[in-house]
PAVEX-695706 format. One line per field, with one value per residue (C-alpha): residue number from 0; residue in one letter; z negated, x negated, y. Coordinates in nm, 4 decimals. Layout:
PAVEX-695706
pos (NUM,...)
code (a,...)
w (Z,...)
u (X,...)
v (Y,...)
***
This chain:
PAVEX-695706
pos (0,1,2,3,4,5,6,7,8,9,10,11,12,13,14,15,16,17,18,19,20,21,22,23,24,25,26,27,28,29,30,31,32,33,34,35,36,37,38,39,40,41,42,43,44,45,46,47,48,49,50,51,52,53,54,55,56,57,58,59,60,61,62,63,64,65,66,67,68,69,70,71,72,73,74,75,76,77,78,79,80,81,82,83,84,85,86,87,88,89,90,91,92,93,94,95,96,97,98,99,100,101,102,103,104,105,106,107,108,109,110,111,112,113,114,115,116,117,118,119,120,121,122,123,124,125,126,127,128,129,130,131,132,133,134,135,136,137,138,139,140,141,142,143,144,145,146,147,148,149,150,151,152,153,154,155,156,157,158,159,160,161,162,163,164,165,166,167,168,169,170,171,172,173,174,175,176,177,178,179,180,181,182,183,184,185,186,187,188,189,190,191,192,193,194,195,196,197,198,199,200,201,202,203,204,205,206,207,208,209,210,211,212,213,214,215,216,217,218,219,220,221,222,223,224,225,226,227,228,229,230,231,232,233,234,235,236,237,238,239,240,241,242,243,244,245,246,247,248,249,250,251,252,253,254,255,256,257,258,259,260,261,262,263,264,265,266,267,268,269,270,271,272,273,274)
code (m,f,v,t,s,s,s,p,r,e,l,q,v,k,s,r,k,l,l,i,s,l,a,v,v,a,v,v,v,v,i,i,v,v,l,s,a,v,l,t,v,k,k,i,v,p,v,y,h,g,f,d,g,s,e,i,i,a,p,e,g,a,l,a,p,d,d,l,l,s,s,y,k,g,k,s,i,v,f,l,s,k,t,n,l,m,a,e,l,n,t,k,y,t,r,w,h,a,f,a,v,v,k,d,f,p,n,v,v,e,i,h,f,v,r,r,t,a,i,a,c,f,q,l,s,t,g,a,p,v,y,v,d,c,f,g,y,v,t,e,p,s,t,n,v,i,d,i,t,s,a,f,n,s,r,d,v,k,e,g,d,q,n,a,v,g,t,k,f,s,f,a,s,d,e,s,n,t,r,l,g,y,i,l,d,s,i,l,a,t,w,q,c,w,v,e,i,g,d,v,g,q,v,l,g,e,t,n,v,f,t,f,n,e,e,g,s,l,v,i,h,p,r,l,n,g,y,i,v,v,q,s,p,e,v,d,l,a,n,r,i,i,k,a,y,s,v,y,y,n,s,d,l,n,l,h,s,d,d,i,t,i,t,v,y,k,n,g,r,i,s,t,p,s,k)
w (-0.2725,-0.2830,-0.1175,-0.2156,0.0061,-0.1021,-0.1101,0.1644,-0.1792,-0.2659,0.0764,0.0690,-0.2360,-0.1376,0.1907,-0.0111,-0.2015,0.0848,0.2660,-0.0801,-0.0479,0.3011,0.2209,-0.0901,0.0788,0.3643,0.1344,0.0295,0.3409,0.4546,0.0913,0.1343,0.5005,0.4291,0.1281,0.3680,0.5908,0.3100,0.1112,0.3726,0.3518,0.5983,0.4383,0.2922,0.0714,0.0372,-0.2918,-0.3214,-0.6874,-0.7679,-0.9468,-1.2872,-1.2269,-1.1464,-0.7809,-0.5132,-0.1576,0.0964,0.1531,0.4982,0.6440,0.4386,0.5343,0.7671,0.6627,1.0062,0.9582,0.6227,0.7448,1.0235,0.8301,0.5972,0.7374,0.7830,0.4780,0.1895,-0.0874,-0.3328,-0.2706,-0.1907,-0.3848,-0.5798,-0.6403,-0.2702,-0.1030,-0.3440,-0.2649,0.0596,0.1692,-0.0813,0.1610,0.4612,0.3690,0.2390,0.1497,-0.0457,-0.3902,-0.4196,-0.7917,-0.8352,-0.6213,-0.7080,-0.5583,-0.4697,-0.3782,-0.1658,0.0722,-0.0054,-0.1404,-0.2684,-0.2777,-0.5057,-0.3724,-0.4446,-0.3006,-0.3560,-0.5502,-0.6265,-0.9913,-0.9563,-0.8097,-0.8396,-0.6954,-0.6240,-0.6512,-0.3056,-0.3248,-0.1446,-0.3679,-0.3604,-0.4854,-0.7054,-0.8136,-1.1241,-1.0646,-0.9618,-0.6055,-0.3642,-0.1895,0.0475,-0.0343,-0.1734,-0.3688,-0.6750,-0.8921,-1.1783,-1.1335,-1.3792,-1.2294,-1.6089,-1.7186,-1.5909,-1.6626,-1.3816,-1.0454,-0.8183,-0.6587,-0.5898,-0.2559,-0.0411,0.0964,-0.2275,-0.1923,0.1247,0.1046,0.0207,-0.2343,-0.5782,-0.7037,-0.9175,-1.0619,-1.0264,-1.4363,-1.6013,-1.8632,-1.6224,-1.4959,-1.8289,-1.9028,-1.5248,-1.7226,-2.0016,-1.8639,-1.5768,-1.9096,-2.0046,-1.7753,-1.7383,-2.0588,-2.0431,-1.7278,-2.0389,-2.1295,-1.9190,-1.7113,-1.3452,-1.2201,-0.9796,-1.3256,-1.5367,-1.3758,-1.4509,-1.8025,-1.8409,-1.6682,-1.3561,-1.3966,-1.7407,-1.8510,-1.9556,-2.1779,-2.3958,-2.7309,-2.7900,-3.0194,-2.7674,-2.8056,-2.5851,-2.5907,-2.3944,-2.2855,-2.2560,-2.0533,-2.3793,-2.5581,-2.8134,-2.7914,-2.8759,-2.9578,-2.9937,-3.1986,-3.0202,-2.6644,-2.6260,-2.8652,-2.7961,-2.6345,-2.4429,-2.7677,-2.9942,-2.7025,-2.7050,-3.0595,-3.0256,-2.7965,-3.0185,-3.2536,-3.0156,-2.8699,-3.1565,-3.1619,-3.5710,-3.5600,-3.2610,-3.2415,-2.8869,-3.0492,-2.9207,-3.2737,-3.2929,-3.3192,-3.3035,-3.4055,-3.3277,-3.5210,-3.4657,-3.7336,-3.6007,-3.8319,-3.7099,-3.8497,-3.7837,-3.9682,-4.2155,-4.1481)
u (-4.7892,-4.4894,-4.5064,-4.2535,-4.1200,-3.9911,-3.6072,-3.4032,-3.3992,-3.7745,-3.8676,-3.6301,-3.7238,-4.1493,-4.0083,-3.8270,-4.1821,-4.3759,-4.1581,-4.1783,-4.5395,-4.5345,-4.3524,-4.5839,-4.8777,-4.7299,-4.5572,-4.9213,-5.0565,-4.8475,-4.8932,-5.2585,-5.2123,-5.0005,-5.2000,-5.5007,-5.3606,-5.2163,-5.5301,-5.7744,-5.9081,-5.6794,-5.7934,-6.0410,-6.0404,-6.3840,-6.3176,-6.5613,-6.6849,-6.8877,-7.2140,-6.9928,-6.7808,-6.5091,-6.2982,-6.3257,-6.2221,-6.4552,-6.6968,-6.8815,-7.0816,-6.8259,-6.8095,-6.5041,-6.2700,-6.2708,-6.6667,-6.6317,-6.3976,-6.5381,-6.7366,-6.4746,-6.1759,-6.0102,-6.2509,-6.0546,-6.0250,-6.0049,-6.3476,-6.5780,-6.7727,-6.7872,-7.1681,-7.2685,-7.0748,-7.2306,-7.5452,-7.4868,-7.3142,-7.6033,-7.8352,-7.6258,-7.5234,-7.8594,-7.7126,-7.4521,-7.4641,-7.1522,-7.1246,-6.7355,-6.4982,-6.1778,-5.9070,-5.5531,-5.4061,-5.2904,-5.5590,-5.6897,-5.9718,-6.1235,-6.4742,-6.5799,-6.8672,-7.1458,-7.3655,-7.7338,-7.9215,-8.2781,-8.3459,-8.7055,-9.0345,-9.3752,-9.6398,-9.7306,-10.1014,-10.1096,-10.0528,-9.7307,-9.4297,-9.1430,-8.8050,-8.5128,-8.1853,-8.0079,-7.9297,-8.2875,-8.2670,-8.4472,-8.3593,-8.4810,-8.7214,-8.6062,-8.7151,-8.6606,-8.7725,-8.9480,-9.2257,-9.2519,-9.6355,-9.7176,-9.4748,-9.6974,-9.9703,-9.9325,-9.7855,-9.8257,-9.5119,-9.3905,-9.4567,-9.1239,-8.9360,-8.8180,-8.9528,-8.7388,-8.4870,-8.1518,-8.2873,-8.3904,-8.6836,-8.8535,-9.2512,-9.4870,-9.4173,-9.0937,-9.3301,-9.2955,-8.9374,-8.8134,-8.9757,-8.8682,-8.4529,-8.5323,-8.7013,-8.3276,-8.1095,-8.3318,-8.2826,-7.9214,-7.9189,-8.0403,-7.7539,-7.5099,-7.6608,-7.4910,-7.8271,-7.8078,-7.9721,-8.1475,-8.2430,-8.3896,-8.7263,-8.6990,-8.6222,-8.8683,-9.1284,-9.2876,-9.5308,-9.7027,-9.2995,-9.3087,-9.5360,-9.4968,-9.7515,-9.9170,-9.6197,-9.4016,-9.2205,-9.0669,-9.2776,-9.1747,-9.3625,-9.1069,-9.2340,-9.2635,-9.4400,-9.4574,-9.2808,-8.9814,-9.1257,-8.8254,-8.9080,-8.7164,-8.5979,-8.4241,-8.1337,-7.9021,-8.1236,-7.9261,-7.7050,-8.0583,-8.1733,-7.9546,-7.9500,-8.3357,-8.2683,-8.0179,-8.3300,-8.6097,-8.3592,-8.2091,-8.3491,-8.3169,-8.6222,-8.8524,-9.0000,-9.1763,-9.5465,-9.7765,-9.8376,-9.5095,-9.3604,-9.0121,-8.9507,-8.6084,-8.5778,-8.3861,-8.1298,-8.0751,-8.2433,-8.4702,-8.7843,-8.9880,-9.2822,-9.2458,-9.2993)
v (-5.7093,-5.4837,-5.1288,-4.8801,-4.6279,-4.3405,-4.2478,-3.9687,-3.7488,-3.7653,-3.6623,-3.4221,-3.2595,-3.2790,-3.1028,-2.8377,-2.8151,-2.7887,-2.5370,-2.3425,-2.3426,-2.2162,-1.9492,-1.7933,-1.8201,-1.6725,-1.4174,-1.3601,-1.2775,-1.0744,-0.8547,-0.8543,-0.7309,-0.4996,-0.3190,-0.3344,-0.1673,0.1222,0.0889,0.2272,0.5241,0.8270,1.1481,1.3427,1.6077,1.8622,2.0114,2.3048,2.4532,2.7461,2.6596,2.7851,2.4977,2.6871,2.5648,2.8223,2.8478,2.6398,2.9248,2.9235,2.6422,2.4581,2.0530,2.0087,1.7340,1.5638,1.5291,1.3728,1.0964,0.9972,0.7899,0.6475,0.6173,0.3063,0.1369,0.0107,0.3464,-0.0672,-0.1070,0.1878,0.2825,0.6178,0.6609,0.4816,0.7813,1.0124,0.9055,0.9185,1.1940,1.3591,1.2975,1.3604,1.6646,1.8866,2.2032,2.0470,1.8084,1.6152,1.5482,1.3811,1.1409,1.1309,0.8449,0.9544,0.6389,0.4886,0.6291,0.9811,1.0130,1.3911,1.4686,1.7470,1.9612,2.2781,2.4419,2.2901,2.5621,2.5107,2.6663,2.5016,2.4220,2.2152,2.1714,1.8373,1.6104,1.6956,2.1050,2.0694,2.2201,2.0717,2.2431,2.0950,2.1766,2.1334,1.7111,1.6979,1.6861,1.7976,2.1456,2.3046,2.6261,2.9516,3.2191,3.3188,3.0086,2.9467,2.7156,2.4305,2.2564,2.3403,2.1006,1.7942,1.5968,1.3529,1.4624,1.1747,1.0497,0.6961,0.5736,0.6515,1.0164,1.0192,1.3816,1.4442,1.7208,1.5838,1.3509,1.2697,1.3791,1.0957,1.1121,0.8133,0.8101,0.7609,1.0465,1.2862,1.2177,1.2527,1.5908,1.6727,1.7030,1.9067,2.1605,2.1117,2.1248,2.4473,2.6434,2.5465,2.6811,3.0066,3.0154,2.9507,3.2367,3.4342,3.4484,3.4449,3.1572,3.4153,3.5798,3.3132,3.3821,3.7810,3.6625,3.3929,3.4063,3.2589,3.0877,2.8536,2.8991,2.4710,2.2858,2.0241,1.9362,1.6405,1.5957,1.5287,1.8949,2.0829,2.4428,2.7727,3.0583,3.3773,3.6525,3.9000,3.6897,3.4458,3.0661,2.8699,2.5178,2.2692,1.8949,1.6434,1.6993,1.4418,1.6159,1.7842,1.9938,2.2547,2.3499,2.4051,2.6119,2.8402,2.8747,2.9600,3.2467,3.4235,3.4487,3.5338,3.7754,3.9375,4.3036,4.3374,4.0737,4.2043,3.8363,3.9303,3.8721,3.6392,3.5399,3.4545,3.0765,3.0249,2.6203,2.3982,2.1130,1.7538,1.8964,2.2153,2.4042,2.6975,2.8626,3.1502,3.2976,3.5823,3.9344)
***
């Protein structure tokens, strides 16, 4: 039996490889430590927007940057979830809606806010009113909003606190949740026609404005009488409603009558009764 031993040169080579490996590991550890220190949140910049999306100076009652920073300072900017961050802020600060987060590496987080404004309300099966903003989040009670209770077949909410201020509202049925989205899009379409959100009720009416027919089409009952029926509301709803308004509110056509129905088809074509 023969026992072989490494030569001094071989031992020297192995030692050199071990030292190199240890040096590489040490360098990697140093890089990780340095990056961890550099890529941590050190500053949060709130950016405020008007309802039309334009950037504005910090309004009265704006959130203090230091208050925003307190919960996230020192956390890794790399692994900071934008979705979770917005959800946390929207629950914590009920008067503001965080709708976008921008990571400005290495250590600055920019958060975009708009003041939460109720645009609609509806009654729960318990009779309690719920007010929501354009994102579907529950807000404080407000005036000059449209009661959209008429749009829903069922008004039972799921278990939990989803009707608490600052949370996104959720009906028990998927159908009702879908309908709520259509209604909010419809109200915003009116706003895109240069009608202030607070004045939408004066234009469309305060109650019984929105319903759905048996085919699932959205039916709008404007204050001036007549009907607007939007087929397949899941397709390009806002633009098709705007087209319908351009016909309905055309003074030359004078379509404000109980027996008038303006139908907007899936392809955007609009039909009105012959006069």
